[in-house]
TISETOR-91962 format. One record per residue (C-alpha): residue in three letters; x, z, y. Coordinates in pm, whole numbers. Last residue first. Layout:
BEGIN
<r = ALA; xx = X; zz = Z; yy = Y>
...
This chain:
BEGIN
<r = UNK; xx = 2113; zz = 940; yy = -183>
<r = UNK; xx = 1881; zz = 643; yy = -131>
<r = UNK; xx = 2126; zz = 407; yy = 42>
<r = UNK; xx = 2393; zz = 463; yy = -225>
<r = UNK; xx = 2140; zz = 358; yy = -492>
<r = UNK; xx = 2095; zz = 29; yy = -312>
<r = UNK; xx = 2463; zz = -64; yy = -338>
<r = UNK; xx = 2476; zz = 54; yy = -700>
<r = UNK; xx = 2170; zz = -154; yy = -790>
<r = UNK; xx = 2316; zz = -462; yy = -624>
<r = UNK; xx = 2642; zz = -415; yy = -814>
<r = UNK; xx = 2453; zz = -377; yy = -1143>
<r = UNK; xx = 2258; zz = -692; yy = -1059>
<r = UNK; xx = 2584; zz = -880; yy = -1014>
<r = UNK; xx = 2720; zz = -751; yy = -1345>
<r = UNK; xx = 2398; zz = -855; yy = -1520>
<r = UNK; xx = 2130; zz = -596; yy = -1585>
<r = UNK; xx = 1895; zz = -657; yy = -1877>
<r = UNK; xx = 1519; zz = -600; yy = -1844>
<r = UNK; xx = 1441; zz = -974; yy = -1850>
<r = UNK; xx = 1281; zz = -1025; yy = -1510>
<r = UNK; xx = 1219; zz = -1389; yy = -1403>
<r = UNK; xx = 1397; zz = -1399; yy = -1070>
<r = UNK; xx = 1342; zz = -1198; yy = -757>
<r = UNK; xx = 1663; zz = -994; yy = -768>
<r = UNK; xx = 1534; zz = -706; yy = -552>
<r = UNK; xx = 1165; zz = -663; yy = -630>
<r = UNK; xx = 1119; zz = -836; yy = -966>
<r = UNK; xx = 1463; zz = -721; yy = -1084>
<r = UNK; xx = 1381; zz = -356; yy = -1006>
<r = UNK; xx = 1047; zz = -388; yy = -1188>
<r = UNK; xx = 1227; zz = -541; yy = -1487>
<r = UNK; xx = 1483; zz = -258; yy = -1486>
<r = UNK; xx = 1205; zz = 2; yy = -1483>
<r = UNK; xx = 1030; zz = -176; yy = -1771>
<r = UNK; xx = 1350; zz = -177; yy = -1977>
<r = UNK; xx = 1404; zz = 194; yy = -1905>
<r = UNK; xx = 1059; zz = 311; yy = -2023>
<r = UNK; xx = 1050; zz = 674; yy = -1910>
<r = UNK; xx = 1247; zz = 546; yy = -1611>
<r = UNK; xx = 971; zz = 584; yy = -1349>
<r = UNK; xx = 1133; zz = 425; yy = -1047>
<r = UNK; xx = 1203; zz = 608; yy = -724>
<r = UNK; xx = 1550; zz = 511; yy = -601>
<r = UNK; xx = 1683; zz = 823; yy = -773>
<r = UNK; xx = 1527; zz = 717; yy = -1104>
<r = UNK; xx = 1680; zz = 370; yy = -1078>
<r = UNK; xx = 2020; zz = 526; yy = -1013>
<r = UNK; xx = 1986; zz = 753; yy = -1317>
<r = UNK; xx = 1907; zz = 445; yy = -1525>
<r = UNK; xx = 2208; zz = 262; yy = -1378>
<r = UNK; xx = 2457; zz = 539; yy = -1469>
<r = UNK; xx = 2789; zz = 482; yy = -1291>
<r = UNK; xx = 3073; zz = 623; yy = -1505>
<r = UNK; xx = 3293; zz = 316; yy = -1451>
<r = UNK; xx = 3250; zz = 358; yy = -1076>
<r = UNK; xx = 3118; zz = 51; yy = -888>
<r = UNK; xx = 3389; zz = -18; yy = -632>
<r = UNK; xx = 3310; zz = -172; yy = -295>
<r = UNK; xx = 3200; zz = 156; yy = -134>
<r = UNK; xx = 3540; zz = 307; yy = -215>
<r = UNK; xx = 3732; zz = 41; yy = -24>
<r = UNK; xx = 3931; zz = -185; yy = -252>
<r = UNK; xx = 4271; zz = -189; yy = -423>
<r = UNK; xx = 4137; zz = -179; yy = -777>
<r = UNK; xx = 4355; zz = -51; yy = -1057>
<r = UNK; xx = 4267; zz = -212; yy = -1389>
<r = UNK; xx = 4294; zz = -68; yy = -1740>
<r = UNK; xx = 4005; zz = 176; yy = -1729>
<r = UNK; xx = 3764; zz = -55; yy = -1548>
<r = UNK; xx = 3584; zz = -23; yy = -1214>
<r = UNK; xx = 3321; zz = -285; yy = -1131>
<r = UNK; xx = 3411; zz = -492; yy = -828>
<r = UNK; xx = 3235; zz = -558; yy = -496>
<r = UNK; xx = 3342; zz = -840; yy = -268>
<r = UNK; xx = 3034; zz = -1062; yy = -304>
<r = UNK; xx = 2805; zz = -759; yy = -317>
<r = UNK; xx = 2942; zz = -633; yy = 13>
<r = UNK; xx = 2825; zz = -940; yy = 204>
<r = UNK; xx = 2476; zz = -911; yy = 53>
<r = UNK; xx = 2421; zz = -554; yy = 172>
<r = UNK; xx = 2114; zz = -448; yy = -32>
<r = UNK; xx = 1759; zz = -420; yy = 91>
<r = UNK; xx = 1532; zz = -135; yy = 196>
<r = UNK; xx = 1160; zz = -138; yy = 274>
<r = UNK; xx = 961; zz = -223; yy = 586>
<r = UNK; xx = 1228; zz = -197; yy = 856>
<r = UNK; xx = 1214; zz = -550; yy = 998>
<r = UNK; xx = 1501; zz = -678; yy = 784>
<r = UNK; xx = 1337; zz = -506; yy = 488>
<r = UNK; xx = 1025; zz = -720; yy = 529>
<r = UNK; xx = 1226; zz = -1043; yy = 527>
<r = UNK; xx = 1415; zz = -927; yy = 216>
<r = UNK; xx = 1090; zz = -843; yy = 36>
<r = UNK; xx = 959; zz = -1198; yy = 84>
<r = UNK; xx = 707; zz = -1219; yy = -207>
<r = UNK; xx = 770; zz = -1521; yy = -427>
<r = UNK; xx = 856; zz = -1305; yy = -730>
<r = UNK; xx = 498; zz = -1177; yy = -752>
<r = UNK; xx = 343; zz = -881; yy = -570>
<r = UNK; xx = 256; zz = -759; yy = -819>
<r = UNK; xx = 380; zz = -730; yy = -1176>
<r = UNK; xx = 182; zz = -429; yy = -1302>
<r = UNK; xx = 168; zz = -215; yy = -1617>
<r = UNK; xx = 516; zz = -118; yy = -1738>
<r = UNK; xx = 657; zz = -94; yy = -1387>
<r = UNK; xx = 368; zz = 98; yy = -1227>
<r = UNK; xx = 518; zz = 238; yy = -905>
<r = UNK; xx = 750; zz = -54; yy = -836>
<r = UNK; xx = 504; zz = -311; yy = -975>
<r = UNK; xx = 252; zz = -215; yy = -706>
<r = UNK; xx = 510; zz = -291; yy = -441>
<r = UNK; xx = 685; zz = -55; yy = -203>
<r = UNK; xx = 712; zz = 40; yy = 163>
<r = UNK; xx = 828; zz = 402; yy = 148>
<r = UNK; xx = 1198; zz = 323; yy = 199>
<r = UNK; xx = 1153; zz = 250; yy = 569>
<r = UNK; xx = 983; zz = 584; yy = 636>
<r = UNK; xx = 616; zz = 582; yy = 747>
<r = UNK; xx = 570; zz = 729; yy = 1095>
<r = UNK; xx = 188; zz = 705; yy = 1070>
<r = UNK; xx = 104; zz = 499; yy = 1379>
<r = UNK; xx = 438; zz = 321; yy = 1415>
<r = UNK; xx = 465; zz = 226; yy = 1049>
<r = UNK; xx = 99; zz = 124; yy = 1031>
<r = UNK; xx = 114; zz = -100; yy = 1340>
<r = UNK; xx = 437; zz = -272; yy = 1233>
<r = UNK; xx = 298; zz = -316; yy = 881>
<r = UNK; xx = -11; zz = -488; yy = 1022>
<r = UNK; xx = 193; zz = -727; yy = 1233>
<r = UNK; xx = 413; zz = -810; yy = 934>
<r = UNK; xx = 109; zz = -867; yy = 711>
<r = UNK; xx = -48; zz = -1102; yy = 965>
<r = UNK; xx = 270; zz = -1312; yy = 972>
<r = UNK; xx = 290; zz = -1302; yy = 592>
<r = UNK; xx = -61; zz = -1445; yy = 563>
<r = UNK; xx = -2; zz = -1712; yy = 825>
<r = UNK; xx = 321; zz = -1813; yy = 649>
<r = UNK; xx = 133; zz = -1851; yy = 317>
<r = UNK; xx = 243; zz = -1654; yy = 12>
<r = UNK; xx = 372; zz = -1883; yy = -262>
<r = UNK; xx = 176; zz = -1916; yy = -586>
<r = UNK; xx = 197; zz = -1730; yy = -916>
<r = UNK; xx = -12; zz = -1414; yy = -887>
<r = UNK; xx = -342; zz = -1569; yy = -779>
<r = UNK; xx = -276; zz = -1475; yy = -417>
<r = UNK; xx = -496; zz = -1313; yy = -152>
<r = UNK; xx = -273; zz = -1028; yy = -40>
<r = UNK; xx = -394; zz = -673; yy = -105>
<r = UNK; xx = -272; zz = -382; yy = 108>
<r = UNK; xx = -309; zz = -25; yy = -18>
<r = UNK; xx = -231; zz = 266; yy = 214>
<r = UNK; xx = -68; zz = 563; yy = 45>
<r = UNK; xx = -78; zz = 938; yy = -10>
<r = UNK; xx = -380; zz = 1008; yy = -229>
<r = UNK; xx = -374; zz = 676; yy = -414>
<r = UNK; xx = -5; zz = 734; yy = -489>
<r = UNK; xx = -90; zz = 1017; yy = -728>
<r = UNK; xx = 215; zz = 1070; yy = -948>
<r = UNK; xx = 464; zz = 1139; yy = -668>
<r = UNK; xx = 792; zz = 1271; yy = -807>
<r = UNK; xx = 978; zz = 948; yy = -738>
<r = UNK; xx = 718; zz = 677; yy = -739>
<r = UNK; xx = 449; zz = 717; yy = -1001>
<r = UNK; xx = 197; zz = 532; yy = -1212>
<r = UNK; xx = -171; zz = 520; yy = -1302>
<r = UNK; xx = -393; zz = 358; yy = -1041>
<r = UNK; xx = -255; zz = 219; yy = -717>
<r = UNK; xx = -566; zz = 64; yy = -559>
<r = UNK; xx = -849; zz = 313; yy = -551>
<r = UNK; xx = -864; zz = 392; yy = -178>
<r = UNK; xx = -840; zz = 746; yy = -42>
<r = UNK; xx = -972; zz = 770; yy = 313>
<r = UNK; xx = -743; zz = 830; yy = 611>
<r = UNK; xx = -676; zz = 459; yy = 664>
<r = UNK; xx = -1049; zz = 388; yy = 703>
<r = UNK; xx = -1149; zz = 132; yy = 440>
<r = UNK; xx = -1213; zz = -242; yy = 429>
<r = UNK; xx = -991; zz = -372; yy = 707>
<r = UNK; xx = -1017; zz = -744; yy = 631>
<r = UNK; xx = -724; zz = -931; yy = 788>
<r = UNK; xx = -751; zz = -1307; yy = 839>
<r = UNK; xx = -408; zz = -1469; yy = 800>
<r = UNK; xx = -533; zz = -1804; yy = 665>
<r = UNK; xx = -430; zz = -1702; yy = 312>
<r = UNK; xx = -650; zz = -1393; yy = 335>
<r = UNK; xx = -525; zz = -1038; yy = 389>
<r = UNK; xx = -714; zz = -750; yy = 227>
<r = UNK; xx = -673; zz = -400; yy = 370>
<r = UNK; xx = -759; zz = -44; yy = 269>
<r = UNK; xx = -787; zz = -130; yy = -97>
<r = UNK; xx = -1055; zz = -101; yy = -364>
<r = UNK; xx = -1120; zz = -70; yy = -736>
<r = UNK; xx = -1395; zz = 99; yy = -939>
<r = UNK; xx = -1525; zz = -243; yy = -1052>
<r = UNK; xx = -1876; zz = -107; yy = -1124>
<r = UNK; xx = -1939; zz = -11; yy = -762>
<r = UNK; xx = -1922; zz = -374; yy = -640>
<r = UNK; xx = -1790; zz = -411; yy = -285>
<r = UNK; xx = -1420; zz = -440; yy = -375>
<r = UNK; xx = -1487; zz = -710; yy = -634>
<r = UNK; xx = -1692; zz = -909; yy = -382>
<r = UNK; xx = -1411; zz = -894; yy = -129>
<r = UNK; xx = -1169; zz = -1009; yy = -400>
<r = UNK; xx = -1385; zz = -1307; yy = -498>
<r = UNK; xx = -1423; zz = -1404; yy = -133>
<r = UNK; xx = -1043; zz = -1388; yy = -92>
<r = UNK; xx = -1013; zz = -1652; yy = -358>
<r = UNK; xx = -892; zz = -1714; yy = -713>
<r = UNK; xx = -790; zz = -1363; yy = -815>
<r = UNK; xx = -455; zz = -1200; yy = -894>
<r = UNK; xx = -504; zz = -988; yy = -578>
<r = UNK; xx = -140; zz = -954; yy = -482>
<r = UNK; xx = -34; zz = -602; yy = -404>
<r = UNK; xx = 160; zz = -404; yy = -142>
<r = UNK; xx = 175; zz = -23; yy = -147>
<r = UNK; xx = 235; zz = 151; yy = 186>
<r = UNK; xx = 345; zz = 512; yy = 174>
<r = UNK; xx = 312; zz = 827; yy = 387>
<r = UNK; xx = -60; zz = 827; yy = 462>
<r = UNK; xx = -156; zz = 1097; yy = 714>
<r = UNK; xx = -345; zz = 1420; yy = 657>
<r = UNK; xx = -590; zz = 1481; yy = 940>
<r = UNK; xx = -516; zz = 1750; yy = 1196>
<r = UNK; xx = -474; zz = 2126; yy = 1204>
<r = UNK; xx = -397; zz = 2428; yy = 1420>
<r = UNK; xx = -723; zz = 2595; yy = 1527>
<r = UNK; xx = -754; zz = 2797; yy = 1207>
<r = UNK; xx = -1100; zz = 2877; yy = 1076>
<r = UNK; xx = -1190; zz = 3237; yy = 1002>
<r = UNK; xx = -1509; zz = 3300; yy = 801>
<r = UNK; xx = -1607; zz = 3671; yy = 798>
<r = UNK; xx = -1665; zz = 3851; yy = 467>
<r = UNK; xx = -1316; zz = 3780; yy = 335>
<r = UNK; xx = -1309; zz = 3597; yy = 2>
<r = UNK; xx = -1226; zz = 3789; yy = -317>
<r = UNK; xx = -1234; zz = 3501; yy = -563>
<r = UNK; xx = -1484; zz = 3567; yy = -838>
<r = UNK; xx = -1370; zz = 3270; yy = -1049>
<r = UNK; xx = -1663; zz = 3212; yy = -1287>
<r = UNK; xx = -1980; zz = 3262; yy = -1084>
<r = UNK; xx = -1924; zz = 2965; yy = -854>
<r = UNK; xx = -1961; zz = 2915; yy = -480>
<r = UNK; xx = -1812; zz = 3255; yy = -409>
<r = UNK; xx = -1828; zz = 3358; yy = -46>
<r = UNK; xx = -1642; zz = 3295; yy = 277>
<r = UNK; xx = -1615; zz = 2920; yy = 232>
<r = UNK; xx = -1389; zz = 2710; yy = 460>
<r = UNK; xx = -1580; zz = 2607; yy = 774>
<r = UNK; xx = -1796; zz = 2297; yy = 738>
<r = UNK; xx = -1719; zz = 1992; yy = 949>
<r = UNK; xx = -1530; zz = 1822; yy = 667>
<r = UNK; xx = -1833; zz = 1825; yy = 438>
<r = UNK; xx = -2051; zz = 1661; yy = 703>
<r = UNK; xx = -1790; zz = 1392; yy = 763>
<r = UNK; xx = -1775; zz = 1321; yy = 389>
<r = UNK; xx = -2152; zz = 1270; yy = 373>
<r = UNK; xx = -2148; zz = 1056; yy = 688>
<r = UNK; xx = -1875; zz = 836; yy = 537>
<r = UNK; xx = -2096; zz = 776; yy = 234>
<r = UNK; xx = -2382; zz = 662; yy = 455>
<r = UNK; xx = -2156; zz = 437; yy = 661>
<r = UNK; xx = -2005; zz = 272; yy = 353>
<r = UNK; xx = -2350; zz = 222; yy = 193>
<r = UNK; xx = -2462; zz = 45; yy = 512>
<r = UNK; xx = -2153; zz = -174; yy = 500>
<r = UNK; xx = -2248; zz = -255; yy = 139>
<r = UNK; xx = -2586; zz = -382; yy = 258>
<r = UNK; xx = -2444; zz = -579; yy = 554>
<r = UNK; xx = -2184; zz = -745; yy = 331>
<r = UNK; xx = -2330; zz = -1096; yy = 337>
<r = UNK; xx = -2318; zz = -1091; yy = 719>
<r = UNK; xx = -2543; zz = -1375; yy = 834>
<r = UNK; xx = -2860; zz = -1163; yy = 837>
<r = UNK; xx = -2718; zz = -902; yy = 1069>
<r = UNK; xx = -2611; zz = -1163; yy = 1326>
<r = UNK; xx = -2943; zz = -1348; yy = 1292>
<r = UNK; xx = -3154; zz = -1035; yy = 1334>
<r = UNK; xx = -2957; zz = -927; yy = 1640>
<r = UNK; xx = -2967; zz = -1275; yy = 1795>
<r = UNK; xx = -3340; zz = -1298; yy = 1728>
<r = UNK; xx = -3397; zz = -960; yy = 1893>
<r = UNK; xx = -3190; zz = -1061; yy = 2195>
<r = UNK; xx = -3393; zz = -1380; yy = 2231>
<r = UNK; xx = -3722; zz = -1193; yy = 2197>
<r = UNK; xx = -3621; zz = -946; yy = 2467>
<r = UNK; xx = -3506; zz = -1228; yy = 2696>
<r = UNK; xx = -3837; zz = -1415; yy = 2651>
<r = UNK; xx = -4046; zz = -1102; yy = 2700>
<r = UNK; xx = -3857; zz = -1018; yy = 3021>
<r = UNK; xx = -3899; zz = -1378; yy = 3145>
<r = UNK; xx = -4272; zz = -1374; yy = 3072>
<r = UNK; xx = -4308; zz = -1046; yy = 3261>
<r = UNK; xx = -4117; zz = -1189; yy = 3554>
<r = UNK; xx = -4343; zz = -1495; yy = 3555>
<r = UNK; xx = -4654; zz = -1275; yy = 3561>
<r = UNK; xx = -4514; zz = -1069; yy = 3848>
<r = UNK; xx = -4441; zz = -1386; yy = 4045>
<r = UNK; xx = -4800; zz = -1506; yy = 3991>
């Protein structure tokens, strides 16, 4: 009798565990795309395990490979060196998650952060996401290959929620520590694609991020005292408080990192990030002072 009861208990527990497993799998709407993720990751892992080739894989180059494969023992994974911040420009985080799990969209990011602060880690940090697109920052014209993309659930016009920004700050702290990302390499999508993108919008708290080491910001106290040099006026100020009359703002934008092939677009991107008003592509005296102050930090 006792043996029979034990058998019934084992069957009951087994059935319960099976139901829990089926239910947990069935309630995840992304179980199918997660399976595709794992399968694709296996393919890449298999490729990475192979030794470099020791014979021609094509008939056109005829590279003179050595007969014996020799793999070095001194290597590790390439690390991301930039963080690019976006807003989703969509109506909900569910819409964005769907977009990033449909092959036809050809767009993705490493992280998506919802308004309630929930963080969706959608891609291993070492994989190349498709978030930056055409653009450049400094001499880097392929930001997808060297950056982590973070999307914030925001339609492009609204404020970013405190919970969302709090989660972002925690995530940036982790990424900066893990990958030793320099302060100046935390940028926005509009920074690298000034004629094409306007995200994150003017409500994004760049100053708050810079205060924690995620980006650079200008010295507000110096801006109030700063003067622009003129031919007919002698200024009795410290050198760092004088904008030289030969200061070239387009050159300064280029040194900071902007693509200046379209100067008006570069100025608008600068205004969106550091002035945070409606960009017009025309530098006021105050904006010129801010640009000079920032330029000095990048040289």
